[in-house]
C-alpha positions in Angstrom: 0.0 0.0 0.0 2.8 2.4 0.9 4.7 1.5 -2.3 1.6 2.3 -4.4 1.0 5.6 -2.6 4.6 6.5 -3.2 4.4 5.7 -6.9 1.2 7.7 -7.2 2.8 10.8 -5.6 5.9 10.3 -7.7 3.9 10.2 -10.9 1.9 13.3 -9.9 5.2 15.2 -9.2 6.5 14.1 -12.6 3.3 15.3 -14.2 3.6 18.6 -12.5 7.2 19.1 -13.7 6.3 18.3 -17.2 3.2 20.5 -17.2 5.3 23.5 -15.8 7.9 23.0 -18.6 5.2 22.8 -21.3 3.3 25.9 -20.1 6.4 28.0 -19.7 7.7 27.1 -23.1 4.4 27.6 -24.8 3.9 31.1 -23.3 7.5 32.0 -24.2 7.0 31.0 -27.8 3.7 32.9 -28.1 5.1 36.0 -26.5 8.0 36.0 -29.0 6.0 35.2 -32.1 2.9 37.4 -31.4 4.4 40.5 -29.7 1.6 42.8 -30.9 -1.2 40.6 -29.5 0.5 38.6 -26.8 -2.4 38.9 -24.3 -5.0 37.9 -26.8 -3.0 34.9 -28.0 -2.4 33.9 -24.3 -6.2 34.2 -23.7 -6.8 31.7 -26.6 -4.5 29.2 -24.8 -6.6 29.6 -21.7 -9.8 29.2 -23.7 -8.4 25.9 -24.9 -7.7 25.0 -21.3 -11.3 25.9 -20.5 -12.5 23.7 -23.4 -10.6 20.8 -21.9 -12.2 21.5 -18.6 -15.5 21.2 -20.3 -14.7 17.8 -21.8 -12.8 16.4 -18.8 -15.4 16.2 -16.1 -18.3 15.4 -18.5 -16.6 12.7 -20.6 -14.6 11.5 -17.6 -17.8 11.0 -15.6 -19.3 9.0 -18.4 -16.2 6.8 -18.8 -16.1 6.2 -15.0 -19.7 5.0 -15.0 -19.2 2.6 -17.9 -15.6 1.7 -17.8 -14.6 2.0 -14.1 -11.9 4.0 -12.4 -9.0 3.3 -14.7 -10.6 4.1 -18.1 -10.5 7.9 -17.8 -6.8 7.8 -16.9 -5.9 5.3 -19.6 -7.7 7.5 -22.2 -6.0 10.6 -20.9 -2.5 8.9 -21.0 -2.9 7.7 -24.5 -4.1 11.1 -25.7 -1.2 12.9 -24.0 1.2 10.4 -25.6 -0.2 11.1 -29.1 -0.1 14.9 -28.6 3.5 14.7 -27.4 4.6 12.7 -30.4 2.8 15.1 -32.7 4.5 18.1 -30.9 7.9 16.5 -31.1 7.5 15.9 -34.9 5.9 19.2 -35.9 6.6 22.1 -33.4 10.4 22.4 -34.0 9.8 23.0 -37.7 7.2 25.6 -37.1 9.1 27.5 -34.5 12.6 27.4 -36.1 11.3 28.7 -39.4 9.9 31.8 -37.7 12.3 32.4 -34.9 15.2 32.7 -37.3 13.9 35.9 -38.7 13.6 37.6 -35.2 16.3 39.9 -34.0 16.8 38.6 -30.5 20.5 39.1 -30.1 20.2 41.6 -27.3 20.5 40.1 -23.8 17.9 41.2 -21.4 19.0 42.8 -18.1 15.9 41.6 -16.3 16.4 38.8 -13.7 14.2 36.9 -11.3 15.4 38.9 -8.4 14.7 42.2 -10.2 11.2 41.1 -11.1 10.4 39.9 -7.6 11.6 43.2 -6.2 9.0 45.1 -8.2 5.7 45.8 -6.2 3.8 45.8 -9.5 5.0 42.4 -10.5 4.4 41.0 -7.1 0.8 42.3 -7.0 0.2 40.8 -10.5 1.6 37.4 -9.4 -0.5 37.6 -6.2 -3.6 38.0 -8.4 -2.5 35.0 -10.5 -2.1 32.9 -7.3 -5.5 33.9 -6.1 -7.2 33.2 -9.4 -5.6 29.7 -9.5 -6.5 29.1 -5.8 -10.2 29.7 -6.7 -10.1 27.4 -9.6 -8.2 24.7 -7.7 -10.5 24.9 -4.7 -13.7 24.8 -6.7 -12.6 22.0 -9.0 -11.4 19.9 -6.0 -14.2 20.3 -3.4 -17.3 21.3 -5.4 -17.9 17.7 -6.5 -18.3 16.5 -2.9 -20.6 19.4 -2.0 -22.9 18.7 -5.1 -23.6 15.2 -3.8 -26.1 16.7 -1.4 -28.3 17.4 -4.4 -28.5 13.7 -5.2 -26.7 14.0 -8.5 -25.1 11.1 -10.4 -21.4 11.1 -11.3 -22.2 12.1 -14.9 -24.6 14.9 -13.7 -21.9 16.3 -11.4 -19.4 16.3 -14.2 -21.8 18.1 -16.5 -22.6 20.7 -13.7 -19.0 21.9 -14.0 -19.8 23.2 -17.4 -21.4 26.1 -15.6 -17.9 27.3 -14.8 -15.9 26.0 -17.7 -18.1 27.3 -20.6 -18.2 30.9 -19.3 -14.4 30.7 -18.7 -13.8 29.4 -22.2 -15.9 32.1 -23.8 -14.8 35.0 -21.6 -11.0 34.5 -21.7 -10.5 35.5 -25.4 -12.9 38.4 -24.9 -10.9 39.7 -22.0 -7.7 39.1 -23.9 -8.9 41.1 -26.9 -10.1 43.9 -24.7 -6.7 44.1 -23.0 -4.8 44.1 -26.2 -6.9 46.7 -28.0 -9.2 48.8 -25.8 -8.8 48.5 -22.0 -5.8 48.6 -19.7 -5.3 45.5 -17.5 -5.4 47.8 -14.4 -9.1 48.1 -15.0 -9.8 44.5 -15.9 -8.1 43.0 -12.8 -10.4 44.7 -10.2 -13.4 43.8 -12.2 -12.3 40.2 -12.1 -11.9 40.3 -8.4 -15.3 41.9 -7.9 -16.9 39.2 -10.0 -15.2 36.5 -8.0 -16.3 38.0 -4.7 -19.9 38.2 -6.0 -19.8 34.7 -7.3 -18.8 33.3 -3.9 -22.0 34.7 -2.4 -24.0 32.3 -4.6 -21.9 29.1 -4.7 -23.5 27.1 -2.0 -24.9 29.7 -1.2 -22.5 31.2 1.3 -23.2 30.4 5.0 -23.9 33.9 6.3 -26.8 34.5 3.9 -28.8 31.8 5.8 -30.2 30.4 2.5 -30.8 26.7 2.1 -28.5 24.8 -0.4 -29.7 25.8 -3.9 -28.4 24.1 -7.0 -29.5 26.8 -9.5 -27.9 29.6 -7.5 -24.7 27.5 -7.2 -24.6 27.1 -11.0 -25.1 30.9 -11.5 -22.2 31.5 -9.1 -20.0 29.0 -11.0 -20.7 31.0 -14.2 -19.7 34.3 -12.5 -16.5 32.8 -11.1 -15.6 31.4 -14.5 -15.9 34.9 -16.0 -14.1 36.5 -13.0 -11.1 34.1 -13.0 -10.8 34.6 -16.7 -10.6 38.4 -16.2 -8.1 38.0 -13.3 -5.7 35.6 -15.0 -5.7 37.5 -18.3 -5.1 40.8 -16.6 -2.3 39.5 -14.3 -0.5 38.0 -17.3 -0.6 41.4 -19.0 0.4 43.2 -15.9 3.4 41.0 -15.3 4.7 41.8 -18.7 3.8 45.5 -18.3 5.7 46.0 -15.1 8.6 43.9 -16.4 8.9 46.5 -19.2 9.2 49.2 -16.6 12.2 47.4 -15.2 13.8 46.5 -18.5 12.4 48.3 -21.6 14.3 46.0 -24.0 13.0 42.6 -23.2 14.5 39.9 -25.3 13.8 36.2 -25.6 15.5 35.5 -22.3 13.3 38.1 -20.6 10.1 36.6 -22.1 11.2 33.2 -20.8 11.7 34.6 -17.3 8.3 36.3 -17.3 6.5 33.2 -18.7 8.2 30.9 -16.2 7.4 33.2 -13.2 3.8 33.6 -14.2 3.5 29.8 -14.7 5.0 29.2 -11.3 2.5 31.6 -9.6 -0.3 29.8 -11.4 1.0 26.4 -10.3 1.4 27.6 -6.7 -2.2 28.7 -6.7 -3.4 25.3 -8.0 -1.4 23.7 -5.2 -2.6 26.0 -2.4 -6.3 25.7 -3.3 -6.7 22.0 -2.7 -4.0 21.7 -0.1 -5.1 24.5 2.2 -8.8 23.9 1.3 -8.8 20.3 2.6 -8.4 21.0 6.3 -10.6 24.1 6.0 -13.4 22.3 4.4 -13.1 19.5 7.0 -13.4 22.0 9.8 -15.7 24.6 8.4 -17.5 22.9 5.5 -17.6 24.0 1.9 -19.9 27.0 2.4 -17.9 27.9 5.5 -14.7 28.1 3.6 -15.8 30.2 0.7 -16.0 33.4 2.8 -12.3 33.1 3.3 -11.8 33.3 -0.5 -14.3 36.1 -0.6 -12.3 38.2 1.9 -9.2 37.5 -0.1 -11.0 38.7 -3.3 -12.0 41.9 -1.6 -8.4 42.5 -0.4 -7.1 42.1 -3.9 -9.9 44.4 -5.1 -8.8 47.1 -2.7 -5.1 46.7 -3.7 -6.1 46.9 -7.4 -8.1 50.1 -6.8 -5.1 51.7 -4.9 -2.8 50.9 -7.8 -5.4 52.3 -10.2 -5.6 55.5 -8.3 -2.0 56.0 -7.3 0.0 53.7 -9.6 3.0 55.1 -11.4 3.0 53.1 -14.6 0.9 55.5 -16.7 3.8 56.0 -19.2 3.1 52.4 -20.4 -0.3 53.2 -21.6 -1.2 52.1 -25.2 -0.8 54.3 -28.2 -1.8 53.8 -31.8 0.5 52.5 -34.4 1.5 54.5 -37.4 -1.2 52.8 -39.6 -3.8 53.6 -37.0 -5.3 50.1 -37.1 -4.8 49.1 -33.5 -2.9 49.9 -30.3 0.4 48.5 -29.1 -0.2 47.8 -25.4 3.3 46.8 -24.4 5.3 49.8 -25.7 7.3 52.0 -23.5 6.2 55.6 -23.9 8.5 58.5 -23.1 
């Protein structure tokens, strides 16, 4: 039994290392290849992530009912293997043919220590951690809570669509707005406000003295999907924006550092959500734990508003290109 548990944890650790490497490299490649629309392109990858969250619980629940515990894992493993083989064969040709034409000879002066000393970068990464904590907590503990409504495994899996579908739809919209129309400093507090409002409805929250209500919970899941989409999109943009304040000439190395740092913050949130949520849910219950996340959301909202009112990165605001077609968000203005 101990050997099996050790193997299980070892495999999960290996999975985490591989996922971190994949996410960091993907974000770096995208930030280099699509400099004018980096946030929008990033939001498309998150929309793909949301689409996978739609398929995972629903199809996984059906597989579990008809094929047992192992079938969803076997299917996922085979699918990952096929995608990995395709990536190994195809991606280097696509990337090398385009990266050769980029002038990335300049070495960036930005380092991890310089990024982590920036209050703006730290606040953006804190927002990333918070958004990932909310996702990790809901995805881990909502299933157990929904059992009080007498739902089957398949119905519980389908109920997660209430969060995944809005997340998938909203993420590219927030990305497009950030790249073209709205500064991320405005989108981040809106995301935290939506998350705080959604946590009133998921359950609903204890202090409202409302009996457990499945439709209200589904509405709350929709709001938290839109809110986390806004928060994660804005914090990705803000991390790059404040990094430019430190080093105006970000090269390929700088993009790699930013992508790796943001991915680490996201992974940290996904770790904290289930890990800290376990004992809290055990002691307080699901609807007794959501107020903690709500207070955290309000703290982040206040910090965002303070930055919005008194922040000093106004010189990084967008301006139109020469052709007047669209704005360049990440351009240092003197």
